[in-house]
C-alpha positions as CSV (number, residue, x, y, z in Angstrom):
1,M,-11.8,31.8,2.8
2,A,-10.8,31.5,6.5
3,V,-13.0,31.8,9.5
4,S,-12.1,32.4,13.2
5,V,-11.6,29.3,15.3
6,D,-12.3,28.7,18.9
7,S,-9.0,27.4,20.1
8,R,-10.6,25.5,23.0
9,V,-12.7,23.2,20.9
10,S,-11.7,23.8,17.3
11,V,-15.2,24.8,16.1
12,A,-15.4,25.8,12.4
13,A,-18.5,27.4,10.9
14,N,-19.2,24.2,8.9
15,F,-18.1,21.6,11.4
16,A,-21.3,19.6,11.2
17,D,-20.4,18.4,7.7
18,N,-17.5,16.5,9.2
19,L,-19.5,14.9,12.1
20,C,-19.6,11.1,12.2
21,R,-22.7,9.6,10.6
22,W,-22.3,6.2,12.3
23,D,-24.7,5.6,15.2
24,G,-22.2,3.3,17.0
25,H,-24.0,0.0,16.5
26,S,-25.6,-0.4,13.0
27,R,-23.9,-2.7,10.5
28,G,-23.4,-2.1,6.8
29,H,-21.6,1.3,7.0
30,Y,-18.3,2.8,6.0
31,E,-16.9,6.3,6.7
32,V,-13.7,8.1,5.7
33,W,-12.1,11.4,6.5
34,F,-9.1,12.1,4.3
35,L,-6.5,14.8,3.8
36,T,-4.2,15.3,0.8
37,L,-1.5,17.8,0.6
38,N,1.8,18.7,-1.0
39,Q,5.3,19.9,-0.2
40,R,5.8,21.9,-3.3
41,A,9.6,22.7,-3.2
42,H,10.5,19.0,-3.0
43,Q,7.7,17.6,-5.2
44,R,6.3,15.4,-2.4
45,G,2.7,14.5,-1.7
46,F,0.9,13.0,1.3
47,W,-2.4,11.2,1.8
48,F,-3.8,10.5,5.2
49,R,-7.0,8.6,6.0
50,Y,-9.0,8.1,9.1
51,T,-11.6,5.3,8.5
52,L,-14.4,3.4,10.1
53,E,-15.9,0.2,8.8
54,A,-18.9,-1.7,10.1
55,P,-19.3,-4.7,7.9
56,H,-22.8,-5.9,6.8
57,P,-24.6,-8.4,9.1
58,E,-23.8,-11.1,6.6
59,Q,-20.2,-10.5,7.4
60,A,-20.8,-11.3,11.0
61,Q,-17.3,-12.8,11.4
62,L,-15.9,-9.4,10.8
63,P,-16.4,-7.0,13.8
64,P,-16.5,-3.2,13.2
65,R,-13.0,-1.6,13.1
66,A,-11.2,1.6,12.6
67,E,-8.2,2.2,10.4
68,L,-5.4,4.7,10.1
69,W,-3.7,5.2,6.7
70,A,-0.7,7.2,5.6
71,T,0.9,7.3,2.1
72,V,3.8,9.3,0.9
73,F,4.8,10.2,-2.6
74,D,8.2,11.6,-3.9
75,R,8.2,12.5,-7.6
76,T,12.0,12.8,-7.7
77,S,12.5,9.4,-6.1
78,P,9.3,7.4,-6.9
79,E,10.9,4.2,-5.5
80,Q,10.4,5.8,-2.1
81,N,6.6,5.9,-2.5
82,F,4.9,3.7,0.1
83,G,2.0,3.5,2.4
84,I,1.0,1.9,5.7
85,V,-2.4,0.9,7.0
86,C,-3.0,0.1,10.7
87,D,-6.2,-1.6,12.1
88,Y,-7.7,-0.9,15.4
89,P,-10.7,-2.4,17.3
90,V,-13.7,-0.1,17.3
91,P,-13.3,0.9,20.9
92,A,-10.2,2.8,19.7
93,F,-12.5,5.0,17.7
94,G,-14.2,8.0,19.2
95,S,-16.0,11.1,18.0
96,E,-17.8,14.1,19.5
97,Q,-21.0,15.6,18.2
98,S,-21.0,19.0,19.8
99,H,-18.0,19.9,17.7
100,F,-15.8,17.9,15.3
101,R,-13.2,15.9,17.1
102,L,-12.3,12.5,15.9
103,R,-9.8,10.1,17.4
104,I,-8.4,6.7,16.5
105,A,-6.1,5.5,19.3
106,E,-3.6,8.3,19.7
107,A,-4.4,9.9,16.3
108,L,-6.6,13.0,16.2
109,L,-8.5,15.0,13.6
110,T,-10.4,18.2,14.3
111,S,-11.6,21.2,12.3
112,D,-8.1,22.6,12.3
113,Q,-5.6,19.9,13.3
114,A,-4.5,16.5,12.2
115,R,-2.0,14.2,13.9
116,G,-1.2,10.5,14.0
117,A,1.4,7.8,13.4
118,V,1.5,4.4,11.7
119,A,4.3,1.9,11.4
120,N,5.1,-1.6,10.1
121,R,8.3,-3.7,10.2
122,D,10.0,-1.5,7.7
123,H,8.7,2.1,8.0
124,R,7.1,4.6,10.2
125,I,5.1,7.8,9.3
126,S,3.9,10.4,11.7
127,W,2.2,13.7,11.1
128,D,1.4,16.8,13.2
129,L,-0.4,19.4,11.1
130,R,-2.5,22.6,11.5
131,F,-4.8,23.9,8.8
132,T,-7.2,26.8,8.4
133,P,-10.8,25.7,8.2
134,N,-13.0,26.9,5.4
135,A,-16.1,28.9,5.9
136,T,-18.3,26.7,3.7
137,T,-18.4,23.1,2.5
138,Y,-18.2,22.1,-1.1
139,R,-20.9,19.6,-2.2
140,H,-20.0,17.7,-5.3
141,V,-23.6,16.7,-6.2
142,P,-26.5,19.1,-6.1
143,R,-29.2,18.0,-3.6
144,A,-31.8,17.6,-6.4
145,L,-29.6,15.2,-8.4
146,G,-28.7,13.3,-5.3
147,T,-32.3,12.8,-4.5
148,L,-32.9,11.5,-8.0
149,M,-29.9,9.1,-8.0
150,R,-30.5,7.7,-4.5
151,P,-26.8,7.1,-4.0
152,S,-25.3,4.5,-1.6
153,S,-22.3,6.7,-1.0
154,F,-22.0,10.4,-0.1
155,V,-19.1,12.9,-0.3
156,C,-18.4,16.5,0.6
157,S,-15.3,18.6,1.2
158,P,-15.5,20.8,4.3
159,N,-12.0,22.1,3.5
160,L,-11.7,22.1,-0.2
161,D,-8.9,24.8,-0.3
162,T,-6.7,25.1,2.8
163,R,-3.1,25.4,3.8
164,F,-1.2,23.0,6.1
165,T,1.7,23.9,8.5
166,G,3.5,21.4,10.6
167,V,5.8,18.4,10.4
168,V,5.6,15.0,8.6
169,T,8.2,12.5,9.8
170,I,9.2,9.6,7.6
171,D,11.5,7.0,9.1
172,G,12.9,9.5,11.5
173,R,13.4,12.3,8.9
174,E,11.4,15.4,9.7
175,L,9.9,17.3,6.8
176,E,8.7,20.8,7.7
177,L,5.7,22.2,6.0
178,E,4.8,25.9,5.9
179,N,1.5,27.1,4.3
180,E,1.4,24.1,1.9
181,P,-1.8,23.5,-0.3
182,G,-4.2,20.7,0.3
183,C,-7.8,19.7,1.1
184,Q,-9.8,17.6,3.5
185,A,-13.0,15.6,2.7
186,H,-15.6,13.3,4.3
187,L,-17.2,10.2,2.7
188,W,-19.7,7.8,4.1
189,G,-22.4,5.3,3.1
190,S,-23.4,1.7,2.8
191,K,-21.4,0.9,-0.4
192,H,-18.8,2.6,-2.6
193,V,-19.8,3.4,-6.2
194,D,-18.5,0.9,-8.7
195,E,-16.0,3.3,-10.3
196,W,-14.8,6.9,-9.9
197,V,-12.1,9.3,-10.9
198,W,-11.1,12.3,-8.8
199,V,-8.8,15.3,-9.5
200,H,-8.0,18.1,-7.1
201,A,-5.6,21.0,-7.5
202,N,-5.1,24.2,-5.5
203,A,-1.5,25.0,-6.3
204,F,-1.5,26.2,-9.9
205,E,1.6,27.9,-11.2
206,H,1.3,31.7,-11.1
207,H,-2.3,31.6,-10.0
208,E,-2.6,31.8,-6.2
209,G,-6.1,31.2,-5.1
210,T,-7.2,29.1,-8.1
211,V,-8.9,25.8,-7.2
212,F,-10.1,22.9,-9.4
213,E,-12.1,19.9,-8.1
214,G,-13.3,17.2,-10.5
215,L,-15.3,14.1,-9.8
216,G,-16.8,11.5,-12.1
217,A,-18.6,8.4,-10.7
218,R,-20.6,5.4,-11.8
219,Q,-22.9,3.7,-9.4
220,R,-24.9,0.5,-9.5
221,R,-28.6,0.3,-8.6
222,A,-30.7,-2.8,-8.7
223,G,-27.9,-4.6,-10.5
224,T,-27.6,-2.0,-13.3
225,T,-24.7,0.3,-13.7
226,L,-26.0,3.8,-14.2
227,P,-24.5,6.4,-16.6
228,P,-21.5,8.3,-15.2
229,V,-22.1,11.6,-13.4
230,Q,-19.4,14.3,-13.8
231,S,-19.1,17.2,-11.4
232,L,-16.5,19.9,-11.9
233,L,-15.7,23.1,-10.0
234,L,-13.3,25.9,-11.1
235,R,-12.5,28.9,-8.9
236,H,-10.3,31.3,-10.9
237,R,-9.7,35.0,-11.1
238,G,-12.4,35.7,-8.5
239,E,-15.1,33.7,-10.4
240,E,-16.6,30.4,-9.5
241,H,-17.8,28.0,-12.2
242,H,-19.8,24.8,-11.6
243,F,-20.3,22.0,-14.2
244,V,-22.5,19.0,-13.6
245,R,-23.6,16.6,-16.3
246,L,-24.4,13.0,-17.2
247,R,-22.0,11.3,-19.6
248,F,-22.4,8.4,-22.0
249,A,-20.5,5.4,-20.9
250,E,-18.5,5.3,-24.2
251,Q,-17.4,8.9,-23.6
252,W,-16.4,8.0,-20.1
253,Q,-14.2,5.0,-21.1
254,S,-12.5,6.7,-24.0
255,H,-11.2,9.6,-21.8
256,L,-10.2,7.5,-18.8
257,G,-7.1,5.3,-18.3
258,T,-4.6,4.3,-15.7
259,G,-3.0,7.6,-14.5
260,F,-5.0,9.6,-17.1
261,W,-8.2,11.5,-17.3
262,S,-9.3,14.0,-20.0
263,F,-12.5,16.0,-19.7
264,S,-14.4,19.0,-21.0
265,A,-17.3,21.0,-19.7
266,R,-19.1,24.3,-20.4
267,N,-21.6,26.7,-18.9
268,T,-23.0,29.9,-20.4
269,K,-19.7,31.8,-19.8
270,V,-16.8,29.4,-19.8
271,Y,-15.7,26.2,-21.6
272,I,-12.8,24.2,-20.2
273,E,-10.7,21.3,-21.4
274,G,-8.6,19.5,-18.9
275,T,-6.0,16.7,-18.8
276,A,-4.8,15.1,-15.6
277,Q,-2.0,12.6,-15.8
278,C,0.8,11.0,-13.9
279,R,3.5,8.4,-14.4
280,L,2.5,4.9,-13.2
281,R,5.5,4.8,-10.9
282,D,4.0,7.9,-9.1
283,M,0.9,5.9,-8.1
284,V,0.1,3.4,-5.4
285,Q,-2.8,1.0,-5.5
286,V,-4.8,0.1,-2.4
287,K,-7.6,-2.4,-1.8
288,Y,-10.9,-1.3,-0.1
289,V,-13.6,-3.7,1.0
290,D,-17.2,-2.7,1.0
291,P,-19.4,-3.5,4.0
292,D,-20.9,-6.3,2.0
293,G,-17.5,-7.8,1.4
294,E,-17.1,-6.8,-2.3
295,P,-13.5,-5.5,-3.0
296,L,-12.6,-2.2,-4.7
297,Y,-9.2,-1.1,-6.0
298,C,-8.1,2.5,-5.7
299,L,-5.1,4.0,-7.6
300,N,-3.9,7.3,-6.2
301,S,-1.2,9.9,-6.8
302,E,-0.6,13.1,-5.0
303,V,2.1,14.3,-7.4
304,A,0.2,14.3,-10.7
305,N,0.0,17.1,-13.3
306,L,-3.1,19.0,-14.4
307,K,-3.5,21.2,-17.4
308,L,-6.6,23.3,-17.9
309,R,-7.4,25.2,-21.1
310,I,-9.9,27.9,-20.5
311,F,-12.2,29.4,-23.3
312,R,-14.6,32.3,-23.0
313,R,-17.6,33.0,-25.1
314,T,-17.2,35.8,-27.6
315,H,-20.2,36.2,-30.0
316,G,-23.1,33.8,-30.1
317,L,-21.8,30.2,-29.9
318,R,-18.1,31.0,-30.6
319,W,-15.4,30.4,-28.0
320,R,-12.0,32.0,-27.8
321,H,-9.1,30.5,-25.9
322,S,-8.2,32.9,-23.1
323,E,-5.4,31.1,-21.1
324,T,-3.9,27.8,-20.1
325,I,-3.1,27.1,-16.5
326,N,-1.0,24.2,-15.0
327,A,-0.5,22.4,-11.7
328,H,2.8,20.6,-12.0
329,S,3.5,17.8,-9.5
330,T,0.8,19.2,-7.2
331,A,-2.4,17.7,-8.6
332,H,-4.2,14.9,-6.8
333,L,-5.4,12.1,-9.1
334,E,-7.4,9.0,-8.1
335,H,-9.2,6.3,-10.0
336,A,-11.1,3.4,-8.5
337,A,-12.8,0.3,-10.0
338,R,-13.9,-3.2,-9.0
339,H,-10.9,-4.9,-10.7
340,Q,-7.2,-4.8,-9.8
341,D,-4.9,-3.0,-12.1
342,E,-1.8,-5.2,-12.7
343,T,0.3,-2.2,-13.9
344,V,0.4,-0.5,-10.5
345,R,1.8,-2.1,-7.4
346,L,-0.6,-3.0,-4.7
347,M,0.1,-1.5,-1.3
348,A,0.5,-4.3,1.3
349,R,-1.4,-4.0,4.6
350,S,0.4,-4.1,7.9
């Protein structure tokens, strides 16, 4: 759902959910604004990240810094998948609180615009995109459950289902995008969860307007790893279905692998079974570092596949399969854990 935008300041109805949470001086904080999107006709995907890191006081030798990330995926030529990360001193970072406007050096992110450029010795990626801001923000974890869990990391998607128009330039080659599907989200906190898996799709074949968002996460508290929490959303045929539940650890591990996640969920009306998967060569692996210095490894693909089987309740406890929907080469799949995965190449930092 689109809302009107004030072209002078790019104010969206839910702009506050994108505002920077860092106070400008505290240590032990990280913050990320990311965009993922596709170029459907050519089976390409893009992942852009604007980040802020203020290491814990025990990491005093590391000053706060900002980073700009760009990663490109080409399903037809996976050898061309690559990413670039550029570091900036924290004075290069700036944000405004009266409306959402974020800058890192010359890069910019607002409620309806994203632009930037990164380069290393071998490649250069730049982007200049416009998108339609959503009227409301999607929150993955209900407030009551969040209060109970006392998480160290928070996430929301101010623009869960949007369309991008503009240009992405890769090594001088311009790729024009027109009304292409994607999303924009905001994360922040003092420490990432120990493990998560994320799937997003808003480009299902023959189903314009259908959106799926799936997140499963395990966090550590007082040295103990808590049971996984699974939060799913399906918008389909004018209906919106939410599924939130705790999972047993053994169920979590048996349905999760490198480039693969299978899941199921039900409410009073709908039961879904889903499978998200991609080839290992369609993934890149990146290394994050928490404010306390602990590493985390994230495997990502923006050209994955997602199949959803949808069942509807008939009589009593019986379910009848109603349809199967697919997102081919347009699903976004991510898995992160504390250990490096040797089967997926690690993206080098510039």
